[in-house]
N, C-alpha and C positions, 0 to 999 in steps of 0.2 A: 473753430475748436482747436485748441492747442494739443500737440502730440508730445509725449515724453521722449526725450532723446535716449537712444540705446547706447549708454556708456558701457565700457568694458566691465565695470563693477556691476551694473544692472544685468548684463548678459550672464555673468558668472552666478549671480543670485538666482536668476531664472533657471539656469542649468542645475544648480545644486538643490533648489527647492522644488523644482518641477520635473525636469526630465530625468535626473539621476534616480530619485525614488521610483519613478515609473519603470525605468530600465531594470533596476534591481528586482522589483516585484515581478516583472515579466520574465526575467531570467530564472527566478526561483520556481516559476510555474512551468516554463517551456523546457528548460534544460533537462529535468528528470524525464519528461515525456519524450524528448528527443533521444536521450540516452536509451530509453526502453525500446524505442522503435529501431534504432541502429543496432542495439544488442540482439534483437530478435533475428537479425540477418547475419550474425557473426558466428564463426566457429567457436566451440567451447573454449579453446585456448586463446582466442582473440579478446574475450571479455575480461579475463583476469591477467592478461599480459602486462608486463611493465617494460618500458614506459607505457602510459595510457594511450590506447588507440581509439580515437573517436569514430573514424570511418572504417567500415569493414573492407578488407582487401578485395573481396568479391561477395555478391549476394548469395548467402547460404540459406536455402529453403528447408533444410533438414529439420530445423527447430519446429517449424509449423507441422511438418509431417509427423514428427515424434509426438507433438502435443495432441494432434488429432487421433493418433493411434492409441494413446494412453487414456484419453478422456473423450467421451462421445459429445464433442462440442456442438454438433449439429442438433442432436436431441436436446441438449441443454439450452441451445439458442431458441428452439421452439417453445420449450417450457417457459423461459424468461419472457419471450414475446407474448405468450398467452397471459401470463401473470401480470405483465406490465400493462398491456392494452386493456384488459378487463379491469384490473385493480385501479389503475389510474383513471380510466373512464368513469367508473362508479364513484370514485373519490371526488372528481370534479363535479359531477352531477349532484351528488349529495351536498357538497359544499355550496353550490349555487342555490339549491333549494333552501338550505338552512339560512344562508345569508339573505335571500329574498324574504323568507318568513320573518327574520329578525328585524328587517327594515320596513317592509310594507304591510305586514299583517299585525293586527292588534289582538293580543291575548295576554292573560295574566301570567306573571312570572317571566316575561321576556328578558328583562335585564338579568335576572338570576341565571337563566339558561345561558346567556352570553358569558357571564362570569364563570360558569362551569366549563364552557368551551375554552375560555382563556386558561383556566386551571389545568386542562389537559395538556397544554403546551409546556407547562412547567414540571410535569411529572416524567421522569425517564421511562422510556418504553420497556426497558428491561424488567421493570417492576411487574408488568402485566404478563410476562412470558409464562410463568408457572400456571396461573389460573387459566390463561388462554389455552395452554397445552392440555390441561385437564379437561376443559370444555370441548375442544376440538377432537381430542382423542376419544372422549366419551360419546361424541356424536358420529364417530367413524370417519373422521376427516384426515387421518394419517395417509400420507402419500396420495393426496388428491389436490386438484387445482383449487377447489373452493376452500380447502383447509389452509392453503397458503395465503389465499386472498382475504378471506373473511375478517380475521382479527384486525387488519390494518385499513379498513374501509373508511374510518372516520379521520378527517383531516382538520384539526383545530386551526392550524395556520392558514389553510386554504379558505376556511370559513371566515376567519378574521380579515384576511386580505380582501375577499370579495365583499364582505360587509362594508368595509371602509370605502370601497369603490361605489357601492350602491348608495351609500349616504351622500356621495358627491353628485348624484344624478339630480337635476332640478325636479322638485316635486310637481311642477306644472306639467311636465311631460307625462308623468304617470297619471295625473289627474285628468288630463285631456283624453288619454286612452280610456279611463273609467267613464268619462262622460259619453264617449262613443259606444259604450256598452261592452267594453273588453273586460273579461274576467282575469283572474290571477294568472291562469295558464297562458292566455294570449299576451298579457302584459309582460310576463317573464320572457317568453321566447321571441316576441316581435318587437319589444321596446327595450327591455332591460338588457337582455343578452347581447344584442348587436352593439349597444353603446359600450358594454363592458368587455368586448372581445379581447383587447390587449391584456387585461387582467386575467381573464379566463385562460388565455394561452399561457400566461406566466404561471398560474396555479397548475395547469396541466403539465408544464415542463418540470416544475418542482416535484409533482407526483410521479412523473415518468422516471426521473432520476432516482427518486427514493425507492420505487418499486424495482427498478433494474438493478440497483446496487445492494438491495436488501440481502443480508447474509445470515444473520443469526437465526431469525425465525424459520426461513426455508431449511437451514441446516438441522434445526431441531425437529421440525414436523415431517421431514422426509428422510427415509433410510434406503429407499429404492433408487438406484442410479438412474432409472428411467424417468423419475420425477424431479430430479435435481435441477436447479437453475445454474446459470453460468458462474456466479460467484462461488457457489458450493462446488461446482466442477473444478474451478481453478484451485480451490483448496485441496481437492483430491489430487490434482496434478502436482501440487507442492508436496503432498505426502508421498506420491510415487517417486518424485525426484529427491526425496529427503535424504537419501543415503549419499549420493554423489553431488547433489545440488547442481543440476544442469541449468545454469542461469539463462542460457539462451532459450531453452524450452519454456521456462517460467515467463520470460519476457514476451515470447510469442503468444502464450496463453493469455497473459494480461492484456496484450494489444487486441486480441480477439474479443475480450470481454468489454473493453472500454470504447472500441471503435464505433459500434452502433450508437451509443449514447452521445459520443462526440458529434456524430453526424446530425443527430436530432437537435442537439444544442446549437450547432452551427446554423441550422435552418430556422430555429425559433428564437435565437438570441436577440434579434432586433426588437422583439416585442417586450423584452424583460424590463428595460428602463421605463418605458411608457406604462407598462403594467404596474410597476411599483409606485409610480408617481401619480397615476390617475386619481387615486383616492387620498392623496396626501394633503389636500386643501382642507377637507372637512373631516372631523373626527366624531 
């Protein structure tokens, strides 16, 4: 087998077409995060000083102390954790149940139901805020966990992604389980779910990120500081600091909000590629 000679022209082309775009894209993502982390440890004068100072002269922890004193981040963290765990968990289970029904169960109107689910992905979520607020407020769900969680329990994208994965499962595997006397419940949890684990983890990660970063609905449905989530608490910190704009405190609060989800993403990110590609063969 012949190998291509790495001429200087070919090396330059590889760098310009491959490495350079990758480096630029990585820098656009990493540099703002790096600046946020470094700024959270700077004195207020160090952030806006000229010339620009990337590294702080010494680690200043006062920004975190001020952020924790002005906004109850501990309580907000508990609220966000409860909303994220319960909301994302129910979303994944409902998406899995719906996808299984659309693939392995026979009932009239199945294609129409799937089209309706796809249609929900094309409608902006802001459209449903007013009717959802009227419904939840009428049921007494203001400043409650279930009031925050309930309107977002349906996940059209999660159902779609899991359906595509289940379509890729060989029918002989499911038929063999049926011959052995397995019902739908057994086939779902002992056959389908183990095979689809990477896709389920991918859907779970998407739901976790969405629930953790949700801002508009928790802001509308809660006015009690004890029930606010971290993104809403961060906006309160910005309002508190709105007069003098203490950027160090804002950067510290932002890092507190995004650090947990970054850790979750770092743990689960290896499943994302396989989860997206598992069902890509069959549509």
